[in-house]
N, C-alpha and C positions, 0 to 999 in steps of 0.2 A: 468506633468502637471495636472493642477487643475481638478479632477476628481468631475463633478457634479452628474453622473448619474453612477451607479455602472454598473461595467464593463458586467457582465450577462445581464443587460438591454439593453445596448449597441448593444452586439450581435444579444439580442431578437429583437430589433427594427431593423438590418440590415438583419436579415432572410437570404431568399433565393436570396435577390436583385443581379442584376447586377450593379444598377449604385445606388451612392447614392449622396447627398449633404449636406453639413455638415458645421459645425464652432465651433469650441472650443471643439471639440470630440475627446479624444486621441484613435489614430486609429495606435498602436504599431506592431510589428512583429506578438505576439502569437494572436491578434485581428486578422491582417489578415489573418492568416494561418486558422483561424476557420470560414473564409468566401468563400469559395472554387469557388463561383459561381462570387465574384466581380472583375469587369472588368473595372470600374469608378469611381472615388472620386472626387468628383468638392468641393472644399473648397471656401466657400461663404467671404472670405477675400482676403486680398494679400499676406499674411505669409501661409505657408502649413506647418511650422513645428509642427504641431500637427499630421501629418503624417509620419508613416516611411519610408520613400520615398524608401530607398533602399530596405527594405524587400517588398514594392510594386513593384516596380521594378523587383525584383526576379520573384513575380507573375505574371508578365505583367500586373498590375493594372495600367492604367494612372491616374496620379493625376493631376488636375489644379488648378489653384487658379484665382484670378479675381486682376490681377495687379493696373489695374488703378481703384480699390474702395478706396475712401477715399484721392487721391492726396492732392489736395486742403487743405482739413480739417485738415490733417497729418500736412503739412506743416504750416499754420495756428497755430496750437496746441502747435508746435513747439517754434513759434514765441510767443505764450501766455507765454511759461514757460520762454523764454528770458527776456522778458520787464518783468516779476515778478521778477525774479533774479535782473533784473538793477533797478525795481521802487518799489518791494517789494508794490504792488497795494492793494493786500487786507490789509495788515497790516497796510498800511498810511491809508487806508479810515476807518479802526476800530477806529486808533487812533487818527483821525478827528472827527468822530461822538462821541466818548466820553470827545470832547473839547479840548484835548491837543493842537491842533491849536490856538484856541479862548484863551486859556490863556497863549500861548507863547507870551512874549514880543515882538519878531523880526516877522515882515511880513511874510519873509521867514522862512516856517516851515518845516523841514522833521525830519522822525525819522530814516531815512538808508540813507547813502550817495547815491544821484541821478547818476547813470551811463549811459551818452550818446552811442549810438551804434554807430553813425556817426565818421568814424575814425577807429572805433575797428575792427580786425579781427576775421571772422567767418570759420574755420575750417569744413568742411564738410566729413564725412567719407561715402561713398556711392552716387554716382551722379548717381543715375535712375533717375525716374520720379519724385520722393518724393525728392530728394536731389537738382534736378535740381530746383523744384516750390520752395523750401526752399532758394536756393542760390538768387531766383529773388528778394524775399521779403527783405534779405539782402543787396542787391544791393539798391532797393527803399529805405531802411533805411540810405543810405552812407555808408555802411560795404564794407569792403574787403575782399573777399571771396577766400578763398584757398579749393583744392578739392582733395581728393584722392581716387580713382577706379580701382580697378584690371580690369575692363572690358571697362569702358568708354575712349573713345579718348581724346586726348588734345585737337583736333580743336574742338570738340563738349563744353567742358567746357569754353575753351576760346571765342567762339561765345557767350557764356552767360556772359562774363565779371568776369570770373574765372580763377583763375592761377591755375594750375594742379600741384601740389607735388609728387616727386617720393616716398615718404615712410610717413607712420603713424607718424615717430619720427619727422620728419620735420612738419607735419601738426601741432603736440603737440606744438612743441618749438616755430611756430611762429602764433598761435591761441590765443585769449583773450576766446573762446567761441568754443566748440567743441560739434558739433550735429550728430550723428548716423544716418544713413538712410542704413542700412543693414539689410539682411535678418538673421533672429537666426536660425545658423547652428552650428556642434561642432566646424567648422572651426572659428566663429566667435564669440562664446560663451568667454566670461571674456574678450574680446577687451580691455574694461576699467578695470583696477586691480590697486593693489599696485605700 
């Protein structure tokens, strides 16, 4: 994790506290061992990958997060990225600003192929709150949605107009676009690779 505060300063800030609220501060095994009074860590974000949760559990330190923080914003941002990939809005705006459209002989100008989302398939890996919110936006765009999740029931997926798949390989094979909505854990690290 990127450390913006020196380790010694993190330790000094924790001091003898029993409870800390934090975000983006790496709390590894060594750091937790140096804080014997610590009983609770509240991570002020959806993920708690900055905390060595196994070490915290061994020391009976409760670790929580804010699972509903940013649900809508993250789903919207996922679609902002999808739309940028499909339409290159930033590049197109810049090109129009420099006069490329005005200088084009055809009225229909574009500098990248434009991809319509309706009829495309979005594969969602991880169908928790954010995955579900992303699926709703995809359905509104007229997309077909596939989802893979180890914990979410097929019934919940089907209620959202989503087709559950039994493996990520199936999802990859059938999707035009894949969106990851899974926590960063040792098991999910490098889920997308060569």
